[in-house]
Every structure is written in C-alpha cells, then in structure tokens.
C-alpha positions in Angstrom: -35.8 -41.3 -20.3 -32.9 -39.5 -22.0 -35.1 -36.6 -23.0 -36.5 -36.3 -19.5 -33.1 -36.2 -18.0 -31.8 -33.6 -20.5 -34.9 -31.4 -19.9 -34.5 -31.6 -16.1 -30.8 -30.7 -16.3 -31.4 -27.9 -18.8 -33.9 -26.4 -16.3 -31.4 -26.7 -13.5 -28.8 -25.0 -15.7 -31.1 -22.2 -16.7 -32.3 -21.6 -13.1 -28.7 -21.9 -11.8 -27.4 -19.2 -14.2 -30.3 -16.9 -13.2 -29.5 -17.4 -9.5 -25.8 -16.7 -10.0 -26.7 -13.5 -12.0 -29.1 -12.4 -9.2 -26.4 -13.0 -6.6 -24.3 -10.2 -8.1 -26.8 -7.6 -6.9 -26.3 -7.8 -3.1 -22.5 -8.2 -3.6 -22.3 -5.1 -5.8 -24.5 -3.2 -3.3 -22.0 -4.1 -0.6 -19.0 -3.0 -2.7 -20.7 0.3 -3.6 -21.0 1.2 0.1 -17.4 0.4 1.0 -14.7 3.0 0.9 -11.6 2.3 -1.1 -9.2 0.0 0.6 -8.2 -3.6 1.3 -11.7 -4.8 2.2 -13.2 -3.4 -1.0 -10.5 -5.1 -3.0 -11.3 -8.4 -1.4 -15.0 -8.0 -2.3 -14.1 -7.1 -5.8 -12.0 -10.3 -6.0 -14.9 -12.3 -4.7 -17.2 -10.9 -7.4 -14.6 -11.7 -10.1 -14.4 -15.3 -8.8 -18.2 -15.6 -8.9 -18.2 -14.3 -12.4 -15.6 -16.9 -13.4 -17.7 -19.5 -11.7 -20.7 -18.3 -13.7 -18.8 -18.4 -17.0 -17.5 -21.9 -16.2 -20.9 -23.0 -15.3 -22.4 -21.7 -18.6 -19.4 -23.0 -20.6 -19.6 -26.5 -19.2 -23.3 -26.8 -19.8 -23.1 -25.5 -23.3 -20.6 -28.3 -24.1 -22.9 -31.0 -22.7 -26.2 -29.3 -23.5 -27.3 -32.3 -25.7 -25.6 -35.0 -23.8 -26.8 -35.3 -20.2 -27.4 -39.0 -20.2 -24.4 -39.8 -18.1 -24.8 -39.8 -14.3 -21.6 -37.8 -13.9 -23.0 -34.9 -15.9 -26.1 -35.0 -13.9 -24.1 -34.8 -10.6 -21.9 -31.9 -11.8 -24.9 -29.9 -13.0 -26.6 -30.5 -9.7 -23.5 -29.4 -7.8 -23.3 -26.2 -9.9 -27.0 -25.5 -9.2 -26.6 -26.0 -5.4 -23.5 -23.9 -5.4 -25.3 -21.0 -7.1 -28.0 -21.1 -4.4 -25.4 -21.0 -1.7 -23.7 -18.0 -3.3 -27.0 -16.2 -3.5 -27.8 -17.0 0.1 -24.3 -15.9 1.2 -24.5 -12.6 -0.6 -28.0 -11.9 0.6 -27.2 -12.7 4.3 -24.0 -10.7 4.1 -25.8 -7.7 2.7 -28.6 -7.9 5.3 -26.0 -8.3 8.1 -24.0 -5.3 6.9 -27.3 -3.2 6.7 -28.2 -4.1 10.2 -24.7 -3.4 11.5 -24.9 0.0 9.8 -28.2 0.7 11.5 -26.8 -0.3 14.9 -23.8 2.0 14.2 -26.0 4.9 13.2 -28.2 4.4 16.3 -25.1 4.3 18.6 -23.8 7.4 16.8 -27.0 9.2 17.3 -26.9 8.5 21.0 -23.4 10.0 21.4 -23.3 12.8 18.8 -24.8 16.2 19.2 -27.2 16.5 16.2 -26.6 20.2 15.6 -22.8 20.6 15.9 -21.7 17.1 14.9 -19.4 16.6 17.8 -19.9 14.4 20.9 -22.8 15.2 23.2 -22.6 15.9 27.0 -23.6 12.4 27.9 -20.7 10.9 26.0 -18.3 13.6 27.3 -19.1 12.7 30.9 -18.5 9.0 30.2 -15.3 9.6 28.3 -13.9 12.0 30.8 -14.6 9.6 33.7 -12.9 6.8 31.8 -9.9 8.9 30.8 -9.4 10.1 34.3 -9.5 6.5 35.7 -6.9 5.5 33.1 -4.7 8.5 33.9 -4.8 7.8 37.7 -4.2 4.1 37.2 -1.1 4.6 35.0 0.0 8.0 36.3 -0.6 9.7 33.0 -1.3 13.4 32.4 -4.7 14.6 31.2 -6.0 18.1 30.6 -9.3 19.7 29.8 -10.3 22.7 27.8 -13.6 24.6 28.0 -14.5 27.0 25.2 -17.2 29.6 25.3 -18.2 31.8 22.3 -17.8 35.5 23.2 -21.0 37.5 22.9 -22.9 34.6 21.2 -26.2 36.1 22.4 -25.5 39.1 20.2 -25.3 36.9 17.1 -28.7 35.3 18.0 -30.3 38.7 18.6 -28.9 40.2 15.4 -29.4 37.4 12.9 -31.8 35.0 14.6 -31.4 31.5 16.1 -31.2 29.9 12.6 -27.9 31.7 11.9 -26.8 31.1 15.5 -27.2 27.3 14.9 -25.2 27.6 11.6 -22.5 29.4 13.5 -22.3 26.6 16.1 -22.3 23.9 13.4 -19.5 25.6 11.4 -17.5 26.1 14.6 -17.9 22.5 15.4 -16.5 21.5 12.0 -13.6 24.0 12.4 -12.7 22.5 15.8 -12.8 19.0 14.5 -10.3 19.9 11.8 -7.9 21.5 14.3 -7.9 19.2 17.4 -5.6 16.2 17.5 -6.7 12.7 16.8 -6.4 11.8 20.4 -8.5 14.7 21.6 -12.2 14.2 22.5 -14.4 17.2 21.6 -17.9 17.5 22.9 -20.7 20.1 23.2 -20.7 20.8 27.0 -23.9 22.9 26.9 -25.3 25.9 25.0 -22.4 27.5 23.2 -19.8 25.9 25.4 -17.5 23.2 23.9 -15.2 20.9 25.9 -12.1 19.2 24.8 -10.5 16.3 26.7 -6.8 16.0 26.0 -5.6 12.6 27.1 -1.8 12.1 27.8 -1.4 15.9 27.7 0.5 17.8 30.3 -0.8 21.3 31.2 1.8 23.2 29.1 0.9 21.2 26.0 -2.8 21.9 26.7 -2.1 25.6 26.9 -0.4 25.5 23.5 -3.4 23.6 22.1 -5.9 26.1 23.6 -4.0 29.1 22.2 -3.7 27.6 18.8 -7.5 26.9 18.7 -8.2 30.4 19.9 -6.1 31.9 17.1 -7.6 29.6 14.5 -11.1 30.6 15.5 -10.3 34.3 15.6 -8.8 34.3 12.1 -11.5 32.2 10.5 -14.7 33.3 8.8 -17.3 31.2 10.5 -20.1 32.2 8.2 -19.5 34.1 4.9 -21.4 37.3 4.1 -24.8 37.1 2.3 -26.0 40.1 0.4 -29.5 38.7 -0.1 -29.9 38.4 3.7 -28.1 41.7 4.3 -25.6 39.9 6.5 -21.9 40.6 7.0 -19.4 37.8 7.4 -19.6 36.3 10.9 -16.4 35.9 12.8 -15.9 34.8 16.4 -13.6 34.9 19.4 -13.7 32.4 22.2 -12.7 32.4 25.8 -10.9 29.2 27.0 -10.4 27.8 30.4 -7.7 25.1 30.9 -7.1 22.7 33.8 -5.3 19.4 34.4 -5.0 16.6 36.9 -2.9 17.5 39.9 -2.7 17.1 43.6 -5.9 19.2 44.1 -7.6 17.9 41.0 -8.0 14.1 41.1 -11.5 13.4 39.9 -14.0 14.2 37.2 -16.1 16.7 39.1 -13.1 18.7 40.4 -11.5 18.9 36.9 -14.7 20.2 35.4 -15.2 22.7 38.2 -11.6 24.1 38.0 -11.8 24.3 34.2 -15.0 26.2 34.4 -13.5 28.5 37.0 -10.6 29.2 34.6 -13.1 29.9 31.8 -15.1 32.3 34.0 -11.8 34.1 34.8 -11.0 34.4 31.1 -14.4 36.1 30.5 -14.0 38.4 33.4 -10.6 39.5 32.2 -11.9 40.6 28.9 -12.7 37.5 26.8 -10.8 36.2 23.7 -8.1 34.7 25.9 -6.8 31.5 27.4 -6.7 31.2 31.2 -5.1 28.4 33.2 -6.4 27.3 36.5 -3.4 27.5 38.7 -2.9 24.5 40.9 0.0 25.7 43.1 0.4 22.3 44.7 0.9 20.5 41.3 
C-alpha cells in the first residue's frame, strides 16, 4: 500500500510540475504583447510568483519523495497538483480573452479608420462631429472645424500615377497626425480632403492651428526623390477653410457647409492659404 501511494503521488508531482511549466507559455505570450508600463510589471511579478510556486512545489516533493505514507503529505501534494491546473486554466483563459479583445479592438478600429491614410474615416467623422456639437451646445463650449484640400492633387496622379498619389495621401496623413493636438479629431472627409474637428477651440485658435498646419505641410517633403523611378521629391501645399459655431452656425450640417464654403474661397483666391468663414453675427 505504501508503494502504491508513493507511486500515485510521484505521478501527481510529475504531472503537476509539467502543468506549471506549460502555464508559463500563455503568460509569457501575454507579457510579450504588452507595452512597457505598470500592467506589464504586474504580469512579470505574477510570472515570478508562479516560478517561486513551481520551485517550492519541486523542493517540497524532493524532500518527501520517498516518504509519502502520511495523509498530510498526500493532501499537500494533491493541493499543489490542483493549484497547478488552476494556474494553467487561468493563464490560458486570460490569453484567449486578451486575444479576443484584441480582435474586437482591431475590428472596431477597421470600422472607423481609413485604411489608406490611417486617420478616421468619414463615418466616424460624422458621428464625432455630431457628438462634439451636442456637447458644445449643451455646455456653451466653442468648437471649430478645418477642411483641408491638397492643391493640384490631380497633377500628382497624372504625373506619377495613382500609386504615388496614394503614398502622398498616406504620408500626409502621418504628417498631420504628428502636428494636430491630442484633443483634435482628424478624418478623411473625401478624396484628398481632410477634416479636423477642434473641440473647445475658439475661432482665433483654430486659425492659428490651420496656419501652422499649412506651413508645416508646405515646408515638408511628403515623398522623397527616387532616381530609379525618375521622380523628384514631392512637396505639397493645401488650401484650408475654417469655421466655428456661432449664431448662424448651430448644427452639424451648417458647420460643414460653411467650412466647405471657406475652403472653396481659399481655392478661388489662389490656393495655399487659410480662409475663415466670416459669421458677422457671431
């Protein structure tokens, strides 16, 4: 009977050690996908605690490897074994849950991000603008909108092809993301037009932002030269229309319409400029 008990517990110990070792894999996968920060530190601490638990498990059973006749030792070994299974299940479920949440996040991101430029799409822009205007009207907050259009973009497509045109749009999107403020919402409005929602921003601050973006774009090389493709460096200028909530602009449709009118005026006046829709009653 003694031999049977020892054999049974030795099997439990061996299987339990293996399970604890396997449990490290999902936990390490989770840690590898986390950016540096407090959450990653906590997962690292958890993995260290599991390692200590594993070492204690192994150490305890090495001490009593030949002496498992006592019921207490049987109970402890069984508890260790069950704990190893729980740790494995916890790690596996956590990893699967994190993977599914990541898929949900990516799916949601795909639904609101323009795949070419990497900024918000028109659908998300319409939703966000409506929400921001509701908030601005409710709490009497300022809100402005910018509408950018690339000057003579058709010439780029005609000269270099649509592939280069797409690269130009993509690089412009990245440039704008680096230069708008954290509170600003930037989206592809349509074609080569890009909209910026500037919450909590009065019109004079929106004009400063628009002019800064115009200058940054004008001074930047959007696409470097390529001798193999016989292509010179591509630079851009943009025309920008600006409007803000006021006595004559109180809803989403009107704000878009007046910003578009200001953009049209900027193009009519020679392009590469910022034009404000003047609401004389504001």
